[in-house]
Structure formats: C-alpha cells, structure tokens
C-alpha positions in Angstrom: 0.2 -0.2 0.1 2.6 2.4 1.1 4.8 1.8 -2.4 1.8 2.5 -4.4 0.8 5.9 -2.7 4.1 6.7 -2.9 4.5 6.1 -6.6 1.1 7.9 -7.1 2.4 10.9 -5.2 5.8 11.4 -7.2 4.1 11.0 -10.5 1.5 13.6 -9.4 4.3 15.8 -8.5 5.9 15.6 -11.8 2.8 16.1 -13.4 2.1 19.1 -11.8 6.0 20.6 -12.2 5.3 19.9 -16.1 9.0 19.8 -17.0 8.8 16.2 -18.1 6.3 14.9 -20.5 3.0 13.7 -18.9 3.4 10.7 -21.3 7.1 9.8 -19.9 5.8 10.6 -16.3 2.5 8.0 -16.9 5.1 5.1 -18.3 8.0 5.8 -15.5 5.1 5.3 -13.0 3.7 2.0 -14.7 7.5 0.9 -14.7 7.7 1.5 -11.0 4.6 -0.7 -10.0 6.3 -3.3 -12.5 9.6 -3.5 -10.6 8.0 -3.3 -7.2 5.7 -6.3 -8.0 2.7 -4.3 -7.1 1.4 -5.3 -11.0 1.8 -8.4 -13.0 3.0 -7.7 -16.6 -0.3 -8.7 -17.6 -1.8 -6.0 -15.1 0.8 -3.5 -16.1 0.0 -3.7 -20.0 -4.1 -4.1 -19.5 -4.1 -0.2 -20.2 -3.1 -0.6 -23.4 -5.4 -3.4 -24.7 -8.1 -1.5 -23.2 -10.9 -0.6 -25.5 -10.7 3.0 -24.5 -7.5 3.1 -25.8 -8.3 1.4 -28.9 -11.2 3.7 -29.4 -9.1 6.7 -29.2 -6.5 5.3 -32.0 -9.6 4.8 -34.2 -10.8 8.3 -33.6 -7.8 10.3 -34.0 -7.7 8.7 -37.4 -11.3 9.3 -38.1 -10.7 13.2 -36.5 -7.6 13.1 -38.8 -9.8 12.3 -42.2 -12.6 15.0 -41.3 -9.3 17.6 -41.4 -7.9 15.9 -44.4 -10.8 16.2 -46.8 -11.9 19.7 -45.5 -15.1 18.6 -43.9 -14.1 20.6 -40.4 -13.8 23.8 -42.6 -17.2 22.9 -44.3 -19.2 22.3 -41.1 -17.2 25.1 -39.3 -18.4 27.5 -42.1 -21.5 26.8 -41.8 -21.6 27.1 -37.7 -19.5 30.3 -38.5 -22.8 32.2 -40.2 -24.5 31.9 -36.8 -21.5 33.0 -34.8 -20.4 35.6 -37.0 -17.3 36.9 -35.6 -18.2 37.0 -32.3 -15.9 34.6 -29.6 -18.7 34.8 -27.1 -21.5 33.5 -29.9 -18.8 30.7 -31.0 -18.0 30.0 -27.4 -21.7 29.4 -26.9 -22.5 27.3 -30.2 -19.5 25.3 -29.0 -20.7 24.6 -25.6 -24.3 23.9 -26.8 -23.5 21.6 -30.2 -20.6 19.5 -27.7 -23.0 18.9 -24.8 -25.9 17.8 -27.1 -23.4 15.4 -29.3 -22.1 14.4 -25.6 -25.3 13.3 -24.7 -25.5 10.7 -26.9 -21.8 9.7 -27.9 -18.7 9.4 -25.4 -16.9 12.3 -24.5 -13.8 10.5 -26.2 -15.8 10.5 -29.3 -17.4 14.1 -29.2 -14.1 15.4 -28.4 -12.3 13.9 -31.3 -15.1 14.4 -33.8 -15.7 18.4 -32.4 -11.6 19.0 -32.4 -10.7 19.5 -35.8 -14.1 21.6 -36.3 -13.5 23.9 -33.6 -10.2 24.5 -34.4 -11.2 25.3 -37.7 -13.7 27.8 -36.6 -11.3 29.6 -34.1 -9.1 29.9 -37.1 -11.7 31.6 -39.0 -11.8 34.4 -36.4 -8.4 34.7 -35.3 -9.2 32.9 -31.9 -6.8 31.7 -30.0 -7.5 27.9 -29.7 -6.6 27.9 -25.9 -9.5 29.4 -24.9 -12.0 27.0 -26.7 -10.5 23.6 -26.8 -10.6 23.2 -22.4 -14.4 24.5 -22.5 -14.9 21.7 -25.9 -13.7 18.8 -23.1 -15.2 20.1 -20.6 -19.0 20.2 -22.3 -18.6 17.0 -23.4 -18.3 15.8 -19.7 -21.3 17.8 -19.1 -23.3 16.6 -21.7 -23.0 13.4 -20.9 -24.7 13.8 -17.7 -27.9 14.3 -19.8 -28.9 10.6 -21.0 -28.5 6.7 -19.6 -25.8 6.6 -22.2 -23.8 9.7 -22.5 -21.3 8.1 -19.7 -19.9 4.9 -18.4 -20.8 5.9 -14.5 -24.6 6.4 -15.7 -24.7 3.1 -16.9 -23.1 1.8 -13.7 -25.3 3.2 -11.2 -28.5 2.1 -13.4 -26.6 -1.5 -13.1 -26.2 -1.1 -9.4 -29.7 0.0 -8.5 -31.5 -2.3 -10.8 -29.5 -5.1 -8.8 -30.4 -3.9 -5.8 -34.0 -4.2 -7.2 -34.6 -0.7 -7.3 -36.1 1.2 -9.8 -34.6 1.3 -13.6 -33.4 4.6 -14.5 -35.0 5.9 -18.2 -33.1 7.0 -21.4 -33.8 10.8 -20.2 -34.0 10.4 -16.2 -30.6 12.3 -16.6 -32.0 15.0 -18.4 -33.2 17.8 -15.8 -30.2 17.3 -13.9 -27.9 17.4 -16.6 -29.5 20.4 -18.3 -29.3 22.5 -15.1 -25.5 21.1 -15.1 -24.8 22.0 -18.6 -26.1 25.5 -18.2 -24.4 26.1 -14.6 -21.1 24.5 -16.5 -21.3 27.4 -19.6 -21.6 30.1 -17.4 -18.7 29.1 -14.9 -16.4 28.0 -18.0 -17.3 31.6 -19.8 -15.5 33.4 -16.8 -12.8 31.0 -16.0 -11.7 31.0 -19.7 -11.3 34.3 -19.9 -9.4 34.7 -16.9 -7.1 31.9 -16.8 -7.0 30.7 -20.8 -6.7 34.1 -22.5 -2.9 33.8 -22.7 -1.8 35.0 -26.5 -0.6 33.0 -29.3 0.0 36.2 -31.0 3.9 35.5 -31.7 2.7 31.9 -33.5 0.0 33.4 -35.2 2.2 36.1 -36.6 4.8 33.4 -37.6 2.3 31.4 -39.4 0.7 34.6 -41.5 4.3 35.5 -42.9 4.0 31.9 -44.4 2.6 32.3 -47.8 -0.5 29.4 -48.8 -0.4 27.7 -52.1 -3.5 29.8 -53.1 -1.5 32.9 -52.1 1.3 32.1 -54.4 -0.8 31.4 -57.1 -2.6 34.8 -56.8 0.4 36.6 -56.3 2.5 35.4 -59.4 -0.9 35.8 -61.6 -1.2 32.4 -62.7 -4.6 32.5 -62.8 -4.8 36.0 -65.4 -3.3 33.5 -68.2 -5.1 30.3 -66.8 -7.3 29.1 -69.4 -9.7 25.3 -69.4 -9.9 23.2 -72.3 -12.2 20.3 -72.4 -11.9 17.1 -75.2 -15.1 16.4 -76.1 -15.9 13.2 -78.2 -15.3 14.8 -81.5 -12.1 16.4 -80.6 -8.7 15.2 -82.6 -6.4 15.6 -79.7 -7.8 12.3 -78.2 -5.2 9.8 -78.6 -1.9 12.2 -78.7 0.7 13.1 -76.5 2.4 16.0 -75.5 5.1 15.6 -77.9 3.0 14.9 -80.7 1.2 18.2 -80.2 4.3 20.4 -79.6 2.3 23.0 -78.0 4.9 24.9 -76.8 6.5 25.8 -80.1 3.6 26.0 -82.5 1.2 28.1 -79.9 3.7 29.5 -77.5 1.4 27.6 -74.7 2.3 25.8 -71.5 0.0 22.6 -70.5 0.3 22.8 -66.6 -1.9 20.0 -65.6 -4.7 17.4 -67.0 -7.6 16.9 -64.6 -9.3 13.5 -65.2 -12.8 13.6 -63.6 -15.2 11.3 -62.0 -14.2 7.8 -61.6 -17.6 7.0 -59.3 -19.7 8.2 -62.0 -22.4 11.2 -61.3 -22.5 10.5 -57.6 -20.6 13.2 -56.1 -20.3 10.7 -53.2 -17.7 8.8 -54.6 -16.5 11.7 -56.2 -12.5 11.0 -57.3 -10.3 13.5 -59.2 -7.4 12.3 -61.1 -4.4 15.3 -61.4 -2.2 14.3 -63.8 1.2 16.1 -64.5 1.9 16.4 -68.4 4.9 14.4 -69.0 5.9 13.4 -72.7 4.4 9.9 -72.1 1.0 10.8 -71.0 -1.9 10.3 -73.8 -4.8 12.8 -73.8 -8.4 11.3 -73.4 -12.2 11.9 -73.9 -13.7 14.3 -71.0 -10.0 15.2 -70.3 -9.6 19.0 -69.0 -6.4 20.6 -69.6 -5.2 23.5 -67.8 -3.4 25.7 -70.1 -1.5 28.8 -69.4 -0.4 31.5 -72.3 -2.4 34.2 -74.3 -6.0 34.1 -74.8 -5.8 34.4 -78.5 -2.9 31.4 -78.5 -5.4 29.4 -76.3 -8.5 30.0 -78.9 -6.3 29.3 -81.7 -5.1 25.7 -80.0 -8.9 25.2 -79.1 -10.3 25.9 -82.6 -7.2 23.4 -84.4 -8.3 20.3 -82.1 -12.1 20.9 -81.7 -12.0 21.8 -77.6 -14.2 23.1 -75.5 -13.2 26.7 -74.0 -14.6 27.1 -70.7 -15.1 31.0 -70.3 -15.1 33.0 -67.0 -19.1 33.0 -66.7 -19.2 29.4 -66.7 -15.9 29.1 -64.0 -18.1 30.6 -61.9 -20.9 28.3 -61.9 -19.0 24.8 -61.8 -17.7 23.7 -58.9 -14.2 25.0 -57.3 -12.4 21.6 -57.0 -13.2 21.8 -61.1 -12.0 25.3 -62.5 -9.2 26.4 -60.4 -6.2 25.5 -59.2 -5.6 22.5 -57.1 -3.1 20.5 -55.1 -4.4 16.8 -54.4 -1.1 15.6 -56.4 0.3 18.3 -58.0 1.9 21.1 -55.8 4.0 24.3 -56.0 6.9 25.6 -54.5 9.1 28.8 -54.6 12.9 28.3 -55.7 15.8 30.9 -55.7 18.4 30.8 -57.9 22.0 31.1 -56.8 24.3 33.9 -57.8 26.7 30.9 -58.8 24.1 29.0 -60.9 24.6 27.3 -64.0 21.0 28.4 -65.2 21.9 32.1 -65.2 21.2 33.7 -68.7 19.8 30.3 -70.1 16.2 30.4 -71.1 13.3 28.7 -69.5 13.3 26.4 -72.3 16.9 25.8 -72.9 17.0 24.9 -68.9 15.4 21.8 -69.3 13.2 22.0 -66.1 10.4 19.9 -67.4 12.7 17.2 -69.0 15.4 17.1 -66.3 13.1 17.2 -63.2 9.4 17.0 -64.7 8.3 20.5 -63.0 6.9 23.4 -65.5 8.3 27.3 -64.3 4.7 28.7 -63.8 6.3 32.6 -63.2 9.4 34.3 -62.2 9.6 37.0 -59.6 12.5 39.5 -60.4 12.8 42.1 -57.7 9.3 43.3 -57.3 8.4 42.4 -60.7 6.4 39.3 -61.7 7.1 38.0 -65.3 4.6 35.2 -66.7 4.0 35.9 -70.2 6.0 34.0 -72.9 8.2 32.4 -70.1 9.8 29.7 -72.4 11.9 32.5 -73.8 13.0 34.5 -70.7 16.7 34.0 -69.3 17.0 33.5 -65.7 19.2 36.3 -63.8 20.6 35.3 -60.2 18.5 35.5 -57.4 15.5 35.0 -59.5 12.6 33.7 -57.6 10.8 30.8 -59.4 7.4 29.5 -59.2 7.6 25.9 -60.2 4.8 23.0 -60.4 5.1 19.2 -60.5 4.1 16.3 -58.3 4.9 16.7 -54.8 7.5 13.8 -55.0 9.5 15.7 -57.8 9.3 18.9 -55.8 10.3 17.2 -52.6 13.4 16.2 -54.9 14.4 19.8 -55.8 15.5 20.6 -52.1 18.1 17.6 -52.3 19.2 17.4 -56.5 20.9 20.4 -57.2 22.9 22.9 -55.9 22.0 25.7 -58.2 18.9 26.5 -56.2 17.5 27.1 -52.3 14.0 25.8 -52.3 11.7 28.1 -50.2 9.8 26.3 -47.1 9.1 22.6 -46.9 7.0 21.2 -49.7 6.6 18.0 -48.3 4.8 19.5 -45.5 2.7 21.7 -47.6 1.7 18.8 -49.2 0.5 17.1 -46.2 -1.9 19.9 -45.7 -3.4 19.8 -49.1 -7.3 18.9 -48.2 -9.0 16.3 -50.8 -12.3 18.4 -50.5 -14.1 15.9 -52.9 -14.0 13.4 -50.6 -15.6 15.4 -48.0 -19.4 13.8 -48.3 -18.1 10.5 -48.3 -16.4 11.3 -44.9 -19.5 12.7 -43.6 -21.4 9.5 -44.5 -19.0 7.2 -42.8 -19.0 9.8 -39.5 -22.8 9.8 -39.4 -22.6 5.8 -39.7 -20.4 5.8 -37.3 -22.4 7.8 -34.9 -25.4 5.9 -35.6 -23.8 2.6 -34.8 -22.6 3.9 -31.4 -26.1 5.5 -30.6 -28.8 2.8 -31.1 -28.7 -0.5 -29.0 -30.6 -2.5 -31.4 -27.5 -2.3 -33.9 -25.9 -5.6 -32.3 -22.3 -3.6 -32.7 -19.7 -2.4 -29.7 -18.8 1.5 -30.3 -15.1 0.3 -30.0 -16.1 -2.2 -33.6 -18.1 1.0 -34.8 -15.0 3.1 -34.9 -12.7 0.9 -36.2 -14.8 0.2 -38.9 -15.2 4.2 -39.6 -11.4 4.4 -39.5 -10.8 1.9 -41.7 -13.2 3.1 -44.3 -11.3 6.4 -43.8 -8.3 4.8 -45.2 -9.7 2.1 -47.8 -11.7 5.0 -49.6 -9.0 7.3 -50.3 -9.0 10.1 -47.5 -5.8 10.2 -46.8 -2.9 10.6 -49.1 -1.6 7.3 -47.8 -1.3 5.0 -44.8 1.6 6.6 -43.3 -0.7 10.2 -43.4 -3.4 8.4 -41.4 -0.8 7.5 -38.7 0.6 10.7 -38.5 -3.0 11.9 -37.4 -2.9 9.7 -34.0 -1.7 11.9 -31.1 0.7 9.3 -29.5 1.2 11.2 -25.8 -2.5 11.0 -25.5 -2.6 7.4 -26.3 0.5 6.6 -24.0 -0.5 9.1 -21.3 -4.0 7.1 -20.8 -2.5 3.5 -21.4 0.1 4.3 -19.0 -2.1 5.5 -16.2 -5.2 3.2 -16.5 -3.1 0.5 -14.5 -2.8 2.8 -11.6 -6.7 2.2 -10.1 -6.1 -1.7 -10.8 -2.9 -0.8 -8.1 -4.9 0.9 -6.0 -7.6 -1.3 -5.5 -5.5 -4.2 -5.3 -3.7 -3.0 -2.5 -6.4 -1.6 -0.6 -6.1 2.4 -1.1 -9.5 2.9 -2.6 -11.1 1.0 -0.4 -9.7 2.8 3.0 -10.2 6.2 1.6 -13.4 5.4 0.6 -14.5 3.6 3.8 -13.1 6.6 6.1 -14.8 9.3 4.5 -18.1 8.2 3.9 -18.3 6.1 7.6 -17.6 9.6 9.2 -20.5 11.8 7.7 -22.8 9.0 7.7 -24.7 10.0 10.8 -24.3 13.7 10.4 -27.2 14.1 8.1 -28.1 13.3 4.5 -26.6 16.4 2.9 -23.1 15.6 4.6 -23.5 12.2 3.8 -24.4 13.0 -0.1 -21.4 15.6 0.2 -18.9 13.0 1.4 -19.8 10.5 -1.5 -19.7 13.2 -4.2 -16.4 14.7 -3.2 -14.9 11.4 -2.1 -15.5 10.1 -5.5 -14.3 13.3 -7.4 -11.2 13.2 -5.4 -10.5 9.5 -6.2 -11.3 10.1 -9.8 -7.9 12.4 -9.7 -6.3 9.2 -10.1 -8.2 6.4 -11.4 -10.5 6.6 -14.5 -14.0 7.7 -13.8 -15.4 4.2 -14.7 -13.7 2.4 -12.0 -14.2 5.1 -9.5 -18.0 4.8 -10.3 -18.1 0.7 -9.9 -16.2 1.0 -6.2 -18.0 3.9 -4.8 -21.6 2.9 -6.4 -22.2 0.0 -3.7 -20.6 1.7 -0.9 -23.4 4.9 -1.7 -26.4 2.2 -2.1 -25.4 0.7 1.4 -25.1 4.1 3.1 -28.2 5.3 1.9 -30.3 2.1 2.7 -28.5 1.6 6.2 -30.2 5.3 6.8 -33.2 4.5 5.4 -32.6 7.2 2.6 -34.0 6.9 -1.2 -30.4 5.8 -2.8 -31.1 7.3 -6.1 -29.8 10.7 -5.6 -26.7 9.6 -3.7 -26.0 6.8 -6.8 -26.2 10.6 -8.7 -23.6 11.9 -6.7 -21.6 9.0 -7.6 -22.0 9.4 -11.2 -21.5 13.4 -11.1 -18.4 13.1 -9.0 -16.7 10.7 -11.4 -18.0 12.3 -14.6 -17.5 16.1 -13.4 -13.8 15.5 -13.0 -12.0 19.0 -14.5 -8.9 19.5 -12.1 -6.5 16.9 -14.1 -5.9 16.0 -17.8 -5.8 12.2 -17.2 -8.7 12.1 -15.1 -10.8 11.5 -18.2 -9.7 10.7 -22.0 -11.5 14.0 -23.2 -9.5 16.2 -21.0 -6.3 14.4 -22.5 -7.0 14.8 -25.9 -7.2 18.7 -25.8 -4.4 18.6 -24.0 -1.5 18.9 -26.6 -3.2 20.8 -29.5 -4.6 23.5 -26.8 -0.9 23.6 -25.4 -2.3 23.2 -21.9 -0.2 22.7 -18.9 -1.2 20.6 -15.9 -1.4 23.6 -14.0 -3.9 24.8 -16.6 -6.8 22.5 -15.7 -6.1 23.2 -11.8 -6.8 26.7 -12.4 -9.8 26.3 -14.4 -11.0 22.8 -13.5 -10.3 23.0 -9.8 -12.6 25.9 -9.0 -15.3 24.5 -11.8 -15.4 21.0 -10.0 -15.7 22.7 -6.6 -18.4 25.2 -7.6 -20.4 22.5 -9.9 -20.0 19.7 -6.5 -21.7 22.3 -4.0 -24.4 23.1 -6.8 -25.4 19.4 -7.5 -25.2 18.5 -3.8 -28.2 20.7 -3.5 -30.1 20.3 -6.6 -29.9 16.9 -6.7 -32.3 16.2 -3.8 -34.7 18.7 -5.8 -35.3 16.6 -8.5 -34.6 12.9 -6.3 -36.0 13.4 -2.8 -34.1 11.6 -0.1 -37.2 10.0 1.1 
C-alpha cells in the first residue's frame, strides 16, 4: 500500500511540475509498479489493450480524415455563419453543440469529432484555440450527464440500482439535472476561461501569417490571369495524342500545366474522385480530359479551334464547382525556388534550362525584384536571385531540395503537401462519420462502440481520404495514447492494494450520521477526489455499492446518492488524465497541468457544491 501511494504521489508531483512530458511520467510510474511487483506484467499492460485506448486511436484517424478532406472547414463555415465574428457566440455555439452530442456519444468520441471543427472555427475568427478547446472537453463531460448512455458511470449506477431491486433509470431520467449542469458549467467556464486561458498565441499566429499559402502564391504570381481550361470532347481530334505530338510550346506558345481527369465514381458526388496528371512526354490525352493551359488568350483560342476543344469561359467558371475550375493541389503542388548567384542556369532561357525534362517540373512564373513575369516564359532568361514558382508532383518538388545546388527551395514543400485537403472526399467522410455515430447510439444495432470506430477508421483509409497510410498514422496523438494507457493500471494498483477502499470507507463512514446532505457531500467529493487518480469508470464501480449501502442503512432513497457518484466521477476537470476527453485537448491546446488546476479546480468545486443541493430537488431523500 505504501509503495503504491509513494509512486502515485511522485507521479503527481511530476505532472504538476510539467518539466517532464506527461506520457513519460505515466510510463515511468507504470514501470515503477512493475519493478516493485505491485502489478504483474499482464496487469500493467492491460491499459493498452483497453477498448478506450483502441477507440482513441481509431477516433484520431477519423478526426484526421475530417481535417484532411476539409469537412471540418465545411461544417465550421456553416456554424460560423451563426456565430459571425463574435467569440462569445462561437463559445456558446460550441458548448451547446458539444453538450448535445455528448449526450449521445462518449465524451472521447465527441471531442475527437468536434476537435478539428472547433480548431477550424477558431482559426476563422483569429481566436486562440486555448480559449475554446478546454471548454470543448468539459462540455462533452457536462453533456454526458443528460442521457443514460452519455457516460459509463451512468450505466454503472443504473446497473447497481437494478441489481438491488430498485427502479430502472430511463434514457432521459438524467436530462433535467444534466441540463442544469450544462447551463451552470457554461456560465462558470465562460468566466474562468477568460481569466486563465486568455494567454495570447500572437507570436505563433504572426509566424503562421508570414508563410504564404499555396493559393496565395498562385495569386501573387498571377498564374490564374493566363490560365484557361479546355475540355476534350468526343469529336476532338486531340484524343490519343501525346504532348510531344502536339508540340504546343513551340507551335502555340502555350504551356499545358496539368490534365484533370474527372470522376471515377460516375455522377454520384459521394464517390467523386479527381485525378491530377502532370504533363509528361508519355501521357496520352483522353476524351473528357480537362487541360489546364497557360498562355495568351489568342493562342488558347487558336489551339482550341485546331483540335475542336471546348473552352470554358469566365462565366462558366463561376458556375462550376471550385475543385474543377481552379488550381488544386491534390497530387500536383507548387513551390518557390531562389537561383543562387553561382547557378549555371543564369543567362539560360526557361526553355533551354530543361526543368521539365530533367526534373519533371514546370516554371509557372518568375519574381524578379518586385516584378512578376508570367507571359512568354519559355524565352525569358534567368538572372541570379530570381525566384521561380515551379509546379510538379509533390514527390518531384521534394526532390528539388536535395538534387541540385543551383537553387534554394523556400519553405517545406512536403509539409505543405500534408496540409492539402481532399475536399471532393468530404461528402464520403460525412457519411462514414454519420454511420459511426448511428452504430454507437442505437442499441438495436449489435455493434460495440469500439468496433464502430474501428470500422469507420478503416473505411477512411480504404476509401482514399488520406494521401497514404502513413498520413493516417501521423494523425494519432501518441502522447495522449501513452498517457491514458500508462495511467489506467494505476486504478488497478490502488484497488489491489486497498488504498481506494481505505479512503472511501473512512470518509463515508465518518459523515454517515451527520445527515443526508453531509453524507451526499461526502460521497460526491470522495468520488471526485478518487477520480483525480483513477478512471471515472473504476471510481464508479468502487463507490456505487458504498453509496447504495450507506443510503439504505439510513432508510434514505439511494437514487440521489448514486447520482452523486456518477456526477462526482464525471465532473472531474482538475486533471488532464482524469478523463480521456481532457487528455485529448492537452497537446493541441498547449495546456499545462496547472491550466487544468486553475480552470477545472474552481469549476469542479462549484458544480459539486451546487449538485449537493440540486440533486435532492429532483430526487428527494425520502
């Protein structure tokens, strides 16, 4: 017992100090429990086989797909119309939506689904994510108290009451108290987050703003000014020809930048798939291809007339969807490179430099001092310190930074590639996400929540919502996974050595004869205290029988006391590892352990005091 307490106290000190990463602290505590033989190897590793951990991994992938396909931006744009530019409206909207969703889905699932959406919304109004991500996590826990399935402790007290021959708690039995809890929590959090979470991210935001986005580069170089789209029709004589056959650069003074190949999935936008083809010498032009051509309009129209191509005019461009009629960066990207003064390319023309032949990239524009050159590029001669905007596949652009010493690549092209969203996959991701929620909510579907999450995460990968499998793996926050997996066995150690039972019995027995309110306060805050160190599920399993026996021994209605257990276990905000939802937002929100203490501590205390008086109003002692 003493060994377990010592390990727990030391781990807590390191958590509070914050100088060592929280996942490392959790793993060190786990190793200490192994070395001291408090836990067996099987017991120590049980946390990593827990369904919550597996579910978290799957939900990170689902969340990543929501970001990767731009669905988060799409949803956030709809919500932002309601919030406008007001941080207060955005805060209230996030709290309301998250709480409602938290009543139907686990708080882990709720946070994982809402996290990318909320980050995108905050970015849209230049709001620091620190102000909103912790309220997001807390709102999921508050909302979980509105329904029977909102959180595991609710199910545990229902089972405890049912086994004792008491009344069965219905799906919405929790709603009245839960609604009051959400209302109170929203007001308290609004005040506390303004006081303690208003630390500015200005330096980071300024740094981000100095980076040019891909679309900003396209606009800066005026690429779209000379960009035309030509569609290959069934009667076009260009079909079956290669770029070498056409020789458009010499004959028409044009440059074919890319070929967009439509929709593999037919007319159904749900399974829409877009292929971007970089124009190399071997590519064969097919019917329905869309050619993206750079050059003067008179040359474009002559080329289109010679090969019976359809020209999309500006009016039609406005009517078509964005993915089809503007530059996209799914497979083909852009980057800036600066020519060194010693480069052998200086005084060579773009045509003679052979960028396309040697490196499989196009030169879209040249920045020379403050002037941008994008017409008749093939004949322009390079000067030292020219900045070139080049286009090619992301892999070939990545090669530019290591294949030659004649230039320096600005930025990190491969990092930019990872930020590109597959927006045409957004409807598919929305359907997969909806199916996952349905499988988790409705009991008549014989699929466990963790299975539903695994199905959804695999569908996200198999349907091409990520660039590759490695991109899916990168969405997983391993720090959170190892933090929760490492701390879960601590609850087993506390139970195994009798620490939990000793604390619970001592506190509850000392307050039993004082009165029902004192007993309820004792049960509530004992549960709340234990949940600081072990999972809320384990705490509920431990405390529910104690609350039941304490109430019945005094001839009181056990329902309010059991509700005190589930609220005490679920309303734990003072620690990042007391609930997985708290841990999920720790890294993206850049929170320290003390941030949770400052905001979660007062909130946990205030809600606890209020619940002690509110619960008997809905569920009388007698």
